[in-house]
C-alpha positions as CSV (number, residue, x, y, z in Angstrom):
1,X,-1.0,-25.4,23.7
2,X,-0.2,-22.1,22.2
3,X,-2.3,-19.0,22.9
4,X,-5.1,-17.1,20.6
5,X,-3.9,-16.7,17.1
6,X,-4.1,-13.0,15.8
7,X,-7.3,-13.3,14.3
8,X,-8.4,-14.6,17.6
9,X,-7.4,-12.1,19.3
10,X,-9.4,-9.3,16.7
11,X,-11.8,-10.7,17.1
12,X,-12.2,-11.3,21.0
13,X,-9.3,-9.8,22.8
14,X,-10.4,-7.6,26.2
15,X,-14.1,-9.0,25.9
16,X,-15.0,-12.8,27.2
17,X,-18.0,-14.1,28.8
18,X,-17.3,-12.6,31.8
19,X,-17.9,-8.8,30.2
20,X,-20.4,-10.4,28.3
21,X,-22.5,-11.4,31.7
22,X,-22.3,-8.1,32.8
23,X,-23.9,-6.4,29.9
24,X,-27.0,-9.0,29.7
25,X,-25.3,-11.4,27.6
26,X,-24.1,-8.9,24.8
27,X,-21.3,-11.0,22.6
28,X,-20.8,-7.5,20.9
29,X,-19.0,-5.3,23.3
30,X,-21.6,-2.4,24.1
31,X,-21.1,1.6,23.0
32,X,-21.1,3.3,26.3
33,X,-22.3,6.5,25.0
34,X,-22.4,8.0,28.6
35,X,-19.7,10.6,30.6
36,X,-19.9,9.2,33.8
37,X,-21.0,6.3,35.8
38,X,-23.2,6.1,39.4
39,X,-21.4,4.6,42.3
40,X,-23.1,2.1,44.9
41,X,-21.1,4.1,47.9
42,X,-18.9,7.0,48.3
43,X,-16.2,4.0,49.5
44,X,-16.5,2.7,45.8
45,X,-16.2,6.0,44.1
46,X,-13.4,7.1,46.2
47,X,-11.4,3.9,45.5
48,X,-12.3,4.5,41.8
49,X,-11.0,7.8,41.6
50,X,-7.6,7.1,43.8
51,X,-7.2,4.0,41.1
52,X,-7.6,1.6,43.9
53,X,-10.1,0.1,41.2
54,X,-10.6,0.0,37.9
55,X,-13.9,1.3,37.4
56,X,-14.1,4.0,34.9
57,X,-15.3,7.0,37.0
58,X,-15.5,9.2,34.2
59,X,-15.3,9.5,30.2
60,X,-12.1,11.3,30.5
61,X,-11.0,9.1,32.4
62,X,-11.1,5.5,30.9
63,X,-14.5,4.3,29.3
64,X,-15.8,1.0,29.0
65,X,-15.8,1.1,25.0
66,X,-12.3,2.9,24.6
67,X,-11.3,0.0,27.0
68,X,-12.1,-2.8,25.5
69,X,-10.2,-0.9,21.7
70,X,-7.3,-0.3,24.0
71,X,-7.3,-4.3,24.9
72,X,-7.9,-5.3,21.4
73,X,-5.1,-2.9,20.2
74,X,-2.4,-4.2,22.7
75,X,-3.1,-7.8,22.5
76,X,-2.1,-7.2,18.5
77,X,0.7,-5.0,18.7
78,X,1.9,-7.6,21.8
79,X,1.2,-10.8,19.0
80,X,4.2,-13.2,19.7
81,X,6.1,-10.2,21.7
82,X,8.0,-11.4,25.0
83,X,6.7,-8.4,26.8
84,X,3.9,-7.3,28.5
85,X,2.1,-5.0,26.4
86,X,-0.3,-2.3,27.1
87,X,-2.1,0.3,24.9
88,X,-4.0,4.1,25.5
89,X,-6.3,5.0,23.1
90,X,-6.1,8.9,21.2
91,X,-8.7,11.2,19.5
92,X,-6.1,10.8,16.1
93,X,-2.9,9.3,15.3
94,X,-1.0,13.0,15.5
95,X,-2.6,12.7,19.1
96,X,-0.9,9.3,19.5
97,X,2.6,10.8,18.0
98,X,2.1,13.9,20.8
99,X,1.1,11.6,23.5
100,X,4.3,9.1,22.9
101,X,7.2,11.8,23.0
102,X,6.5,14.6,25.0
103,X,6.6,13.3,28.2
104,X,9.9,12.6,27.1
105,X,10.9,16.0,27.1
106,X,10.9,17.0,30.8
107,X,13.3,19.8,31.9
108,X,15.8,18.5,34.0
109,X,18.2,21.2,34.6
110,X,21.2,19.2,33.3
111,X,21.5,21.0,29.9
112,X,19.9,21.5,26.4
113,X,18.1,18.0,25.3
114,X,17.9,16.6,21.6
115,X,15.6,14.1,19.8
116,X,16.3,12.1,17.0
117,X,13.9,11.5,14.1
118,X,14.1,10.3,10.5
119,X,13.7,12.9,8.0
120,X,11.2,10.7,6.1
121,X,8.0,11.4,8.3
122,X,4.4,12.6,7.9
123,X,4.0,15.9,7.6
124,X,2.3,16.8,10.5
125,X,4.6,15.0,12.5
126,X,7.6,17.4,11.0
127,X,5.5,20.0,12.4
128,X,5.0,18.6,15.7
129,X,9.3,18.0,16.2
130,X,10.2,21.4,14.4
131,X,7.7,24.0,15.4
132,X,6.4,22.6,18.4
133,X,9.4,21.1,20.3
134,X,12.1,22.6,18.5
135,X,11.1,26.1,18.0
136,X,8.4,26.5,20.9
137,X,10.5,24.6,23.3
138,X,14.5,24.9,22.3
139,X,14.4,20.9,22.2
140,X,17.0,20.4,19.2
141,X,15.8,18.0,16.7
142,X,18.2,15.7,15.0
143,X,17.1,14.8,11.4
144,X,18.6,11.4,9.9
145,X,18.2,12.2,6.3
146,X,19.2,8.6,5.0
147,X,17.4,6.2,7.9
148,X,19.1,3.4,6.0
149,X,22.6,4.7,7.2
150,X,23.1,2.9,10.6
151,X,26.2,5.0,11.2
152,X,23.9,8.4,10.4
153,X,21.5,7.4,13.6
154,X,24.9,6.5,16.1
155,X,26.4,9.9,14.8
156,X,23.5,11.8,16.0
157,X,22.3,9.7,19.4
158,X,23.7,10.8,22.5
159,X,23.3,11.1,26.3
160,X,20.9,14.2,25.8
161,X,18.7,12.0,23.2
162,X,15.2,11.7,25.1
163,X,13.7,9.5,22.2
164,X,14.6,8.4,18.4
165,X,11.6,8.3,16.7
166,X,10.7,6.9,13.1
167,X,8.4,5.6,10.5
168,X,8.3,2.1,9.3
169,X,7.3,2.3,6.6
170,X,7.5,5.8,5.7
171,X,5.0,8.1,4.2
172,X,5.4,8.5,0.7
173,X,8.4,6.4,-0.2
174,X,8.0,3.2,1.9
175,X,11.2,3.0,2.8
176,X,11.7,0.5,6.2
177,X,14.1,1.0,9.5
178,X,16.5,-1.4,10.4
179,X,14.4,-1.6,13.7
180,X,16.7,-3.8,16.0
181,X,19.8,-1.9,14.6
182,X,18.5,1.3,15.7
183,X,17.0,-0.1,18.9
184,X,20.1,-1.4,20.2
185,X,21.5,2.6,19.3
186,X,18.8,4.5,20.8
187,X,19.3,2.0,24.3
188,X,23.1,2.5,24.5
189,X,22.0,5.8,24.9
190,X,19.4,5.3,27.3
191,X,16.6,6.7,25.1
192,X,13.1,5.2,24.1
193,X,12.6,4.0,20.5
194,X,9.3,4.5,19.1
195,X,8.0,3.6,15.7
196,X,4.9,4.7,13.9
197,X,4.0,1.5,11.7
198,X,0.5,3.0,10.5
199,X,1.1,1.8,7.1
200,X,1.9,-1.6,7.9
201,X,-0.6,-2.2,11.1
202,X,0.4,-5.0,13.4
203,X,-1.0,-7.6,10.8
204,X,2.4,-7.3,8.8
205,X,4.7,-5.5,11.4
206,X,4.8,-5.8,15.0
207,X,7.9,-3.3,16.3
208,X,7.7,-3.8,20.1
209,X,8.9,-7.9,19.1
210,X,11.6,-6.2,17.2
211,X,13.5,-4.2,20.5
212,X,11.1,-1.1,19.9
213,X,9.9,0.4,23.1
214,X,7.4,2.2,22.0
215,X,4.1,1.6,18.5
216,X,1.8,4.7,17.4
217,X,-0.8,3.9,15.2
218,X,-3.6,5.9,13.8
219,X,-6.3,3.9,13.7
220,X,-8.5,5.9,11.5
221,X,-6.8,4.3,8.7
222,X,-6.4,0.8,7.8
223,X,-7.6,-0.6,11.5
224,X,-10.9,1.9,10.5
225,X,-11.3,1.1,7.0
226,X,-14.7,2.3,7.4
227,X,-13.9,6.0,7.4
228,X,-16.7,6.3,10.1
229,X,-14.1,7.9,12.9
230,X,-10.5,9.3,13.6
231,X,-8.8,7.3,16.3
232,X,-5.1,7.0,17.2
233,X,-3.3,4.8,19.7
234,X,0.1,4.4,21.7
235,X,0.9,1.4,22.7
236,X,3.9,0.0,24.6
237,X,5.8,-2.6,26.6
238,X,6.0,-2.6,30.2
239,X,9.4,-1.3,31.6
240,X,10.6,0.7,28.8
241,X,14.1,2.5,28.1
242,X,14.4,5.7,29.7
243,X,17.4,7.1,31.3
244,X,15.8,10.4,32.6
245,X,12.1,9.2,33.2
246,X,10.6,8.9,36.1
247,X,9.9,4.7,36.8
248,X,6.1,5.8,37.0
249,X,6.4,6.6,33.7
250,X,8.5,3.7,32.1
251,X,6.7,0.7,33.8
252,X,3.7,1.0,32.3
253,X,3.7,3.8,29.9
254,X,0.3,3.3,28.4
255,X,-1.3,3.2,32.0
256,X,0.8,6.2,32.7
257,X,-0.4,8.2,29.7
258,X,-4.3,7.5,30.6
259,X,-4.0,8.1,34.6
260,X,-1.7,11.1,33.7
261,X,-1.5,13.4,30.3
262,X,-5.0,11.8,28.6
263,X,-6.9,12.3,32.1
264,X,-5.4,15.9,32.8
265,X,-5.5,17.1,29.3
266,X,-8.2,15.6,28.3
267,X,-7.2,14.2,25.4
268,X,-9.6,11.8,25.0
269,X,-11.3,9.0,22.2
270,X,-15.1,9.1,21.1
271,X,-16.7,6.3,23.0
272,X,-18.8,6.4,19.6
273,X,-15.4,6.6,17.4
274,X,-13.9,3.8,19.3
275,X,-16.9,1.6,18.6
276,X,-16.8,1.8,15.2
277,X,-13.1,1.3,15.1
278,X,-14.0,-1.6,17.2
279,X,-16.4,-2.7,14.3
280,X,-13.9,-2.4,12.0
281,X,-10.7,-4.0,13.3
282,X,-12.7,-7.3,13.8
283,X,-11.1,-8.3,9.8
284,X,-8.2,-6.7,9.6
285,X,-5.3,-9.1,9.2
286,X,-7.7,-10.7,6.4
287,X,-8.2,-7.1,4.5
288,X,-4.6,-6.1,4.8
289,X,-3.6,-9.5,2.9
290,X,-6.3,-8.5,0.3
291,X,-4.7,-5.4,-0.1
292,X,-1.5,-5.9,0.1
293,X,-2.2,-8.6,-2.7
294,X,-3.4,-6.0,-5.0
295,X,-0.8,-3.4,-4.3
296,X,1.6,-5.6,-5.3
297,X,-0.1,-6.0,-8.7
298,X,-0.9,-2.5,-9.4
299,X,3.0,-2.0,-8.6
300,X,4.1,-4.5,-11.1
301,X,1.8,-2.9,-13.9
302,X,3.2,0.3,-13.4
303,X,6.8,-0.9,-13.7
304,X,6.4,-2.4,-16.1
305,X,4.9,0.6,-17.9
306,X,6.3,2.4,-20.6
307,X,4.4,5.6,-19.1
308,X,6.0,5.3,-15.7
309,X,9.3,6.6,-14.4
310,X,9.7,5.0,-11.0
311,X,7.7,2.7,-8.7
312,X,8.0,2.9,-4.9
313,X,6.8,-0.5,-3.1
314,X,8.3,-2.6,-0.8
315,X,7.6,-5.8,-2.6
316,X,9.7,-4.9,-5.9
317,X,13.2,-6.0,-5.9
318,X,14.0,-2.8,-7.4
319,X,12.9,-0.8,-3.7
320,X,15.7,0.2,-1.4
321,X,14.1,-1.5,1.5
322,X,12.9,-4.8,-0.4
323,X,15.4,-6.8,1.7
324,X,13.9,-5.0,5.1
325,X,10.8,-5.8,3.7
326,X,11.4,-9.7,3.9
327,X,10.8,-9.5,7.9
328,X,7.6,-8.4,7.3
329,X,5.0,-11.3,7.5
330,X,1.6,-11.6,7.1
331,X,0.5,-13.3,10.6
332,X,-0.8,-17.3,10.8
333,X,-0.8,-17.1,6.7
334,X,1.2,-19.9,4.9
335,X,1.4,-20.3,1.5
336,X,3.1,-23.9,0.4
337,X,3.6,-24.6,3.8
338,X,6.0,-21.2,4.1
339,X,5.2,-17.8,5.8
340,X,3.2,-15.4,3.5
341,X,4.9,-12.4,2.5
342,X,3.1,-9.3,2.3
343,X,4.4,-5.8,1.7
344,X,1.3,-3.9,2.6
345,X,-1.8,-1.6,0.9
346,X,0.3,1.7,0.1
347,X,2.5,2.7,-3.3
348,X,3.8,5.3,-5.0
349,X,4.5,6.3,-8.3
350,X,6.3,8.9,-10.7
351,X,4.9,9.1,-14.0
352,X,6.6,10.1,-17.2
353,X,6.1,14.2,-17.6
354,X,7.1,15.4,-14.3
355,X,5.0,17.1,-11.9
356,X,2.3,18.6,-14.4
357,X,1.7,14.8,-15.7
358,X,0.8,13.3,-11.9
359,X,-1.8,16.3,-11.9
360,X,-3.3,15.4,-15.0
361,X,-3.2,11.6,-14.1
362,X,-4.7,12.3,-10.6
363,X,-7.4,14.2,-12.5
364,X,-8.3,11.4,-14.6
365,X,-9.1,8.6,-11.9
366,X,-12.8,8.0,-12.2
367,X,-12.4,4.8,-10.0
368,X,-10.4,6.1,-7.3
369,X,-11.0,8.8,-4.9
370,X,-8.6,11.9,-4.7
371,X,-8.4,11.7,-1.3
372,X,-5.7,12.0,1.4
373,X,-6.4,9.2,3.3
374,X,-4.9,5.3,3.5
375,X,-6.1,2.0,4.1
376,X,-9.6,2.5,2.9
377,X,-12.0,-0.1,1.9
378,X,-12.2,2.4,-1.0
379,X,-9.3,3.1,-3.2
380,X,-7.6,7.2,-3.1
381,X,-4.8,8.7,-4.4
382,X,-2.9,11.9,-3.4
383,X,0.1,13.9,-4.6
384,X,1.8,14.2,-1.3
385,X,4.3,17.4,-2.3
386,X,0.8,19.1,-2.6
387,X,-0.9,17.9,0.1
388,X,0.4,15.2,2.7
389,X,3.6,16.5,3.0
390,X,3.8,19.9,2.3
391,X,5.8,21.5,5.0
392,X,8.2,18.6,4.6
393,X,8.6,19.9,0.8
394,X,9.1,23.5,1.8
395,X,11.8,22.6,4.6
396,X,15.0,22.7,4.9
397,X,17.3,20.6,2.8
398,X,18.1,18.7,6.3
399,X,14.7,17.0,5.2
400,X,14.2,13.4,2.9
401,X,13.4,14.3,-0.6
402,X,9.4,14.0,-1.6
403,X,9.3,13.9,-5.3
404,X,6.8,16.8,-6.4
405,X,5.4,14.2,-9.1
406,X,4.9,11.6,-6.7
407,X,1.4,9.6,-7.2
408,X,0.7,8.0,-3.4
409,X,-1.9,5.5,-4.1
410,X,-3.5,3.4,-0.8
411,X,-5.6,0.5,-2.5
412,X,-8.3,-0.3,-1.3
413,X,-11.0,-3.5,-1.8
414,X,-12.6,-3.3,-5.3
415,X,-11.9,-5.8,-7.9
416,X,-8.0,-5.7,-8.9
417,X,-9.0,-5.5,-12.7
418,X,-10.9,-2.8,-12.0
419,X,-8.3,-0.8,-10.4
420,X,-5.3,-1.8,-13.0
421,X,-8.1,0.0,-15.7
422,X,-8.5,3.0,-13.8
423,X,-5.4,3.6,-13.7
424,X,-4.5,2.5,-17.3
425,X,-7.3,5.0,-18.7
426,X,-5.8,7.9,-16.4
427,X,-2.3,7.1,-18.2
428,X,-3.7,6.6,-21.2
429,X,-5.6,10.2,-21.1
430,X,-3.0,12.1,-19.4
């Protein structure tokens, strides 16, 4: 008999009847809105603080509500993965990026180190790598300008590469990475491969099952679709690849983060935020299914419009990553006995008329919100070149291009006809 399916894990992973019995029978994981706990004896306190027991001690060292969320996220990212998987929750997606990467930059006295990263990355990630690591720590940052070119990845990864990093799908052009191929290159050099798959969620893509060592998620996006809280997570397989990191780091990376960097530096997720994300994540697959189907309809509508220059969506045959996108499958869903393909809930398009037209269209939306957010129940749109990716646009020419007239839309749960009507009137009015 196979184990629980994706939806069952989303509803109940990490909190069963034994946990409920310890919480007065509550079938919902309680919100432990407290900073510390009482111990029956000094020995119990000492055991918890030394790691001899799994008691939570103090919320900076771990809180039960946060632990419940970590269990669910690990179960979903590890669904179908032939490896032990752990997760560490963080207060934001960018905290997850930083915590997933910085432990591999420890000085070893062996000479200069480098990191290799896709240039098709989020603006804040670009700042962490180029400014916090590159300028402030002296780490060489090797940007891969064309993430689809495996030869370019191979030319930049070497024995001094501390980690390899990519977004898949990328924000905002939705490019996908050949995860197995890049993973092999990273592992040959003894470096871990880290993937940000926030725009897919584990409902569509699980990089750990394709060779990646670590996944980062911004849980405040589609996983926390209500928009009530920020949160992030680092999810890692056990015994990940690193030629330089201590075995204590690589054996169980998520546990290392909880017991080391998160504890010591205080990058702690609020129990309240964990509770709201837990409430939202239960129906993740269903929401991603609906939003993805609606997004494909919007993409096809835009592609047929004479007021649109170009559409970026991996579900379209015209997108450069369409072939790779055939590996993105909505888990446990079938249509006519075959796995149902889904391509995500974000798209981009360039209108006829350039950047000025993009601004006019954005200002004409009535239903779609003008907001720099992704994966919400409410549809939202932005112009990345003047918002989320301003730093990337202003960077050196080695970075991937973000068109200044690109409008990014994250399609929500409104009726598809209403979304289409709003886009149509905005295109006409502009």
